[in-house]
BAFI-3210 file (N, C-alpha, C; in Angstrom, 3 decimals, decimal comma, padded with zeros to 6 digits):
// residues 151
n [1|2|3|4|5|6|7|8|9|10|11|12|13|14|15|16|17|18|19|20|21|22|23|24|25|26|27|28|29|30|31|32|33|34|35|36|37|38|39|40|41|42|43|44|45|46|47|48|49|50|51|52|53|54|55|56|57|58|59|60|61|62|63|64|65|66|67|68|69|70|71|72|73|74|75|76|77|78|79|80|81|82|83|84|85|86|87|88|89|90|91|92|93|94|95|96|97|98|99|100|101|102|103|104|105|106|107|108|109|110|111|112|113|114|115|116|117|118|119|120|121|122|123|124|125|126|127|128|129|130|131|132|133|134|135|136|137|138|139|140|141|142|143|144|145|146|147|148|149|150|151]
n.u [-012,326|-010,381|-011,208|-010,571|-007,654|-007,659|-005,701|-003,614|-003,077|-003,469|-003,415|-002,818|-003,034|-000,539|-000,904|-000,620|-000,865|000,215|002,891|004,361|004,041|005,231|007,864|008,468|008,318|010,637|012,593|012,929|013,797|015,585|017,922|019,474|020,266|020,956|019,856|020,987|021,899|019,625|017,047|018,014|020,788|020,916|018,708|017,929|018,468|016,757|014,305|014,418|014,565|012,092|010,382|010,995|010,144|007,433|006,572|007,462|007,023|004,858|003,347|002,732|001,349|001,583|-000,377|-000,844|-003,457|-003,262|-000,601|002,226|003,783|005,010|006,256|005,852|007,394|006,864|008,491|008,905|010,797|011,292|009,567|007,441|008,073|008,590|010,282|010,312|010,398|010,493|009,924|009,857|009,135|011,302|010,139|007,851|008,417|008,420|005,778|003,908|003,455|005,216|004,801|002,082|002,212|003,822|002,183|-000,003|001,292|002,033|-000,499|-001,313|000,610|-000,131|-002,609|-001,705|-000,579|001,918|004,151|006,028|007,687|010,534|012,849|015,530|018,049|020,045|021,730|022,006|019,896|017,728|015,026|013,785|013,984|012,410|009,977|009,308|009,233|007,010|005,101|005,196|007,482|010,556|013,958|016,034|017,849|021,213|022,405|023,083|020,591|018,705|015,350|012,368|009,055|006,631|003,890]
n.v [026,270|024,184|021,484|021,042|019,240|018,114|017,371|019,824|019,474|017,527|014,179|012,416|010,338|010,751|012,523|012,888|015,608|016,839|017,154|019,685|021,035|019,243|019,222|021,880|021,793|020,331|022,076|023,978|022,430|021,330|019,464|019,012|016,030|014,569|012,163|009,413|010,504|011,715|014,231|014,809|017,030|018,922|020,811|019,768|017,063|016,474|016,846|014,725|012,528|012,714|012,373|009,744|008,434|008,938|007,138|004,677|004,103|004,083|006,935|009,258|012,309|015,088|017,848|021,358|023,319|023,908|023,429|021,422|019,720|017,481|014,188|010,826|007,853|004,782|002,158|-000,681|-003,365|-006,044|-009,097|-009,189|-007,070|-003,681|-000,543|002,241|005,723|008,915|012,351|015,525|018,924|021,249|023,225|022,011|019,783|017,433|017,641|015,747|015,158|013,480|011,044|010,613|010,365|008,055|006,130|006,134|005,233|002,649|001,498|001,622|-000,070|-002,530|-002,855|-003,141|-005,598|-006,094|-007,632|-006,752|-003,792|-001,719|000,653|002,853|004,798|007,411|006,326|008,093|009,825|010,578|011,704|010,745|007,983|007,658|008,450|006,389|004,241|004,844|004,054|001,353|000,135|-001,689|-002,091|-003,445|-006,484|-006,263|-003,686|-000,558|001,853|000,802|-000,077|-002,036|-003,210|-005,534|-006,412]
n.w [-001,738|000,357|002,583|006,121|006,704|004,191|001,300|-000,321|-002,890|-005,912|-007,215|-010,149|-013,131|-015,606|-018,656|-022,226|-022,913|-020,723|-020,992|-021,544|-019,058|-017,265|-018,175|-017,596|-014,782|-014,205|-015,128|-013,177|-011,111|-008,257|-006,335|-009,451|-011,179|-008,928|-008,128|-008,928|-011,322|-012,255|-012,099|-015,553|-016,224|-018,335|-020,450|-023,004|-022,695|-020,597|-021,869|-023,777|-022,030|-020,660|-022,821|-023,528|-021,152|-021,307|-023,179|-022,308|-019,641|-016,741|-015,584|-013,002|-011,788|-009,543|-008,705|-008,108|-008,344|-011,676|-011,956|-012,232|-009,648|-008,752|-009,603|-010,342|-011,330|-012,778|-013,734|-015,730|-014,569|-014,456|-015,259|-013,309|-011,708|-010,833|-011,050|-008,900|-009,013|-007,589|-007,810|-006,406|-006,496|-004,901|-003,176|-002,298|-000,858|001,882|002,610|002,206|-000,454|-001,970|-000,635|-001,190|-003,999|-004,143|-002,904|-004,663|-006,958|-006,123|-005,864|-008,540|-009,638|-008,526|-009,807|-012,413|-012,288|-011,189|-008,846|-007,127|-006,025|-006,412|-005,173|-005,572|-004,119|-002,686|000,172|002,240|002,089|004,062|004,274|001,892|002,244|004,561|003,444|001,530|003,278|004,836|003,115|003,167|002,188|002,594|003,658|001,213|000,825|000,170|-001,868|-000,324|000,369|-001,275|-001,627|-001,103|-001,952|-001,352|-003,223]
ca.u [-011,514|-010,313|-011,621|-009,470|-007,030|-007,603|-004,441|-003,648|-002,662|-004,152|-002,547|-003,521|-002,194|000,040|-001,479|000,288|-000,962|000,933|004,333|004,995|004,054|006,213|009,166|008,618|008,631|012,034|013,496|013,208|014,037|016,886|019,153|019,429|021,283|021,367|019,293|021,569|021,983|018,306|016,737|019,200|021,251|020,691|017,321|017,657|018,443|015,509|013,244|014,528|014,247|010,647|009,751|011,176|009,276|006,054|006,226|007,994|006,742|003,596|003,706|001,719|001,780|000,904|-000,635|-001,495|-004,229|-002,834|000,868|002,802|004,755|005,633|006,216|006,227|007,681|006,749|009,147|009,032|012,158|011,289|008,208|006,468|008,739|008,743|011,081|009,620|011,197|009,607|010,565|008,958|009,807|011,872|009,274|006,717|008,902|008,064|004,382|003,055|003,290|005,943|004,115|000,858|002,621|004,301|001,019|-000,769|002,074|001,910|-001,846|-001,299|001,436|-000,978|-003,586|-000,991|-000,147|003,256|004,160|007,006|008,268|011,788|013,296|016,942|018,458|021,193|021,511|021,989|018,723|016,783|013,622|013,278|013,846|011,215|008,802|008,908|008,917|005,619|004,256|005,352|008,754|011,559|015,305|016,333|019,177|022,095|022,935|022,568|019,697|017,725|014,154|011,415|007,691|005,883|002,521]
ca.v [026,139|022,795|021,253|020,794|017,940|017,706|017,804|021,036|019,035|016,334|013,216|011,719|009,778|011,664|012,474|013,485|017,065|017,323|017,213|020,995|021,337|018,394|019,765|023,114|021,422|019,920|023,200|024,643|021,400|021,286|019,486|018,220|015,001|014,015|010,824|008,537|011,264|012,232|014,498|015,239|018,395|019,821|020,866|018,852|015,696|016,361|016,664|013,359|011,616|012,750|011,772|008,294|007,981|009,014|005,971|003,420|003,949|004,627|008,168|009,971|013,665|015,820|019,215|022,400|023,938|023,248|023,413|020,141|019,903|016,199|013,193|009,456|007,020|003,357|001,574|-002,138|-003,798|-007,469|-009,528|-008,790|-006,099|-002,339|000,419|003,483|006,929|010,026|013,661|016,585|020,237|021,530|024,015|021,189|018,600|017,234|018,071|014,617|014,977|012,280|009,885|010,406|009,841|006,684|005,271|006,027|004,392|001,272|001,048|001,401|-001,254|-003,692|-002,954|-003,589|-006,979|-006,241|-008,260|-006,080|-002,509|-001,380|002,041|003,007|006,180|007,598|005,801|009,194|010,676|010,123|012,010|009,846|006,659|007,718|008,542|005,083|003,355|005,147|003,359|-000,080|-000,375|-002,070|-002,138|-004,674|-007,026|-005,890|-002,322|000,458|002,791|000,093|-000,394|-002,817|-003,361|-006,658|-006,000]
ca.w [-000,536|000,787|003,955|007,046|006,534|002,786|000,694|-001,138|-004,218|-006,414|-007,898|-011,228|-014,183|-016,599|-020,000|-023,218|-022,847|-019,532|-021,276|-021,299|-017,624|-016,596|-018,561|-016,819|-013,398|-014,115|-015,407|-011,909|-010,108|-007,584|-007,124|-010,684|-011,306|-007,636|-007,933|-009,937|-012,566|-012,640|-013,500|-016,309|-015,981|-019,468|-020,906|-024,119|-022,157|-019,832|-022,860|-024,308|-020,927|-020,450|-024,002|-023,366|-020,068|-021,763|-023,992|-021,777|-018,214|-016,239|-014,890|-012,238|-011,455|-008,477|-009,164|-007,328|-009,421|-012,911|-011,973|-011,815|-008,562|-008,441|-010,673|-009,983|-012,491|-012,537|-014,906|-015,679|-014,323|-014,737|-015,594|-012,302|-010,842|-011,391|-010,283|-008,575|-008,779|-007,248|-007,785|-005,939|-006,483|-003,591|-002,293|-001,867|-000,155|003,299|002,801|001,883|-001,900|-002,379|-000,068|-001,973|-005,304|-003,943|-002,640|-005,913|-007,858|-005,639|-006,243|-009,985|-009,887|-008,221|-010,893|-013,609|-012,089|-010,608|-007,528|-006,255|-006,432|-005,749|-005,324|-005,210|-003,911|-001,820|001,520|003,213|001,855|005,082|003,970|000,845|002,846|005,412|002,572|001,006|004,397|005,195|002,132|003,351|001,678|003,579|003,076|000,471|001,107|-000,934|-001,938|000,589|-000,289|-002,093|-000,855|-001,883|-001,435|-001,908|-003,489]
c.u [-011,523|-010,728|-010,394|-008,957|-006,959|-006,285|-004,645|-003,319|-003,555|-003,124|-003,389|-002,512|-001,745|-000,658|-000,541|000,281|-000,241|002,417|004,946|005,079|005,068|007,629|009,455|008,962|010,115|013,013|013,843|013,573|015,452|016,865|019,033|020,567|021,652|020,851|019,771|021,565|020,675|017,845|017,980|019,521|020,869|019,263|017,035|017,641|017,194|014,353|013,251|014,134|012,744|009,897|009,839|010,235|007,810|005,613|006,642|007,657|005,333|003,978|002,494|002,260|000,971|000,792|-001,187|-002,150|-003,819|-001,317|001,385|003,909|005,472|005,382|006,655|006,348|007,626|007,266|009,322|010,505|012,334|009,832|007,179|007,034|008,851|009,603|010,252|010,641|010,213|010,430|009,523|009,749|010,162|010,927|008,057|007,140|008,505|006,662|003,414|002,892|003,978|005,293|002,850|001,178|003,069|003,146|000,188|-000,039|001,995|000,538|-001,910|-000,496|000,643|-001,975|-002,944|-000,440|001,267|003,138|005,120|007,435|009,613|012,133|014,733|017,249|019,671|020,853|021,459|020,829|017,604|015,328|013,022|013,078|012,619|009,946|008,376|008,597|007,491|004,648|004,424|006,624|009,647|012,910|015,522|017,688|020,048|022,547|022,273|021,688|018,670|016,575|013,221|010,076|007,061|004,436|001,574]
c.v [024,682|022,668|020,953|019,375|017,453|018,177|019,035|020,729|017,868|015,458|012,523|011,159|010,885|011,438|013,212|015,006|017,676|017,554|018,593|021,353|020,511|018,865|021,028|022,810|021,093|021,054|023,958|023,689|021,481|020,177|018,556|017,215|014,301|012,607|009,926|009,206|011,867|013,308|015,007|016,715|019,362|019,696|019,871|017,399|015,456|016,103|015,232|012,319|011,556|012,141|010,248|007,753|007,978|007,796|004,642|003,159|004,429|005,808|008,740|011,354|014,188|017,264|020,085|023,280|023,234|023,148|022,086|020,399|018,614|015,194|011,852|008,647|005,569|002,671|000,071|-002,508|-005,268|-007,848|-009,031|-007,787|-004,758|-001,496|001,679|004,594|008,072|011,305|014,697|017,887|020,620|022,292|023,234|019,927|018,633|017,762|016,976|014,321|013,693|011,009|009,582|009,848|008,377|005,722|005,072|005,130|002,922|000,700|000,756|000,145|-002,531|-003,932|-003,507|-005,015|-007,164|-006,867|-007,575|-004,772|-002,380|000,060|002,106|004,487|006,226|007,117|006,911|010,171|010,214|010,494|011,076|008,438|006,620|007,718|007,161|004,090|003,615|004,388|001,845|-000,675|-000,772|-002,137|-003,491|-005,192|-006,698|-004,450|-001,390|001,422|002,121|-000,379|-001,226|-002,953|-004,552|-006,227|-007,177]
c.w [-000,097|002,242|004,812|006,834|005,098|002,192|-000,192|-002,588|-004,643|-007,126|-008,957|-012,217|-015,126|-017,934|-020,944|-023,165|-021,656|-019,803|-021,040|-019,808|-016,860|-016,924|-017,743|-015,365|-013,264|-014,421|-014,133|-010,795|-009,557|-006,550|-008,330|-010,683|-010,024|-007,381|-009,075|-011,311|-013,039|-011,668|-014,222|-016,103|-017,100|-019,990|-022,022|-023,662|-021,327|-020,781|-023,399|-023,257|-020,715|-021,627|-023,927|-022,291|-020,485|-022,547|-023,363|-020,311|-017,912|-015,363|-014,180|-011,939|-010,284|-008,937|-008,047|-008,377|-010,714|-013,025|-011,444|-010,800|-008,205|-009,541|-010,105|-011,260|-012,056|-013,799|-014,729|-015,552|-014,695|-014,997|-014,596|-011,292|-011,561|-010,463|-010,089|-008,378|-008,562|-007,161|-007,388|-005,929|-005,055|-002,666|-001,794|-001,129|001,315|003,612|002,364|000,406|-002,366|-001,859|-000,858|-003,356|-005,186|-003,715|-003,903|-006,904|-007,435|-006,009|-007,739|-010,326|-009,603|-009,354|-012,160|-013,479|-011,579|-009,222|-006,562|-006,890|-005,747|-006,066|-004,861|-005,076|-003,015|-000,408|002,563|002,978|002,784|004,764|002,907|001,398|003,747|004,564|002,078|002,127|004,901|004,298|002,202|002,784|002,849|002,872|002,413|000,905|-000,095|-000,807|-000,925|-000,199|-001,185|-001,192|-001,737|-001,162|-002,132|-002,040|-003,287]
res [m|s|s|v|g|a|p|f|y|s|v|r|a|y|e|a|g|d|a|p|g|l|f|s|m|y|q|g|f|e|p|r|g|s|a|m|g|l|p|p|m|r|a|e|r|t|h|d|w|l|e|h|l|g|s|s|a|h|n|l|i|a|l|v|n|d|r|i|i|g|h|a|i|l|a|k|s|d|t|d|v|a|e|l|a|v|f|v|r|q|e|y|r|r|r|g|v|g|t|a|l|s|r|a|a|a|a|q|a|r|t|l|g|y|r|r|l|w|a|a|g|s|a|d|n|a|p|a|i|r|m|v|m|k|c|g|f|h|r|a|s|g|a|a|g|e|m|e|l|d|l]
***
């Protein structure tokens, strides 16, 4: 049993053995394709996307028991800049999971030597904007919905 105030989930680095569970998370994910075409709409594209991320990005997952409920992607964008993307299953949104994943990803980015993170999303996705702002992101000059964090 967890203590009062303790999160009901855990966050850790993604491991190769997590692939089936992460694929399963995305099979029930809604809405698909809403974040700049991600997650992909079709299962075979989701599989290819996750396989690519496994080898080209740093990934974190959030779990309840052994079930993956959230995924953070830290993808190199430039020499000292990485892009952050966070996906949380719909039934676990607005419960701190995305914020915890974002904070863990920012900590990992610092460890990896990145100096800045950026995140892009729909300018009308107020919950996602609030989530990254809780982690210290601010609106970037330029495109609406683009946020950045100096590390």
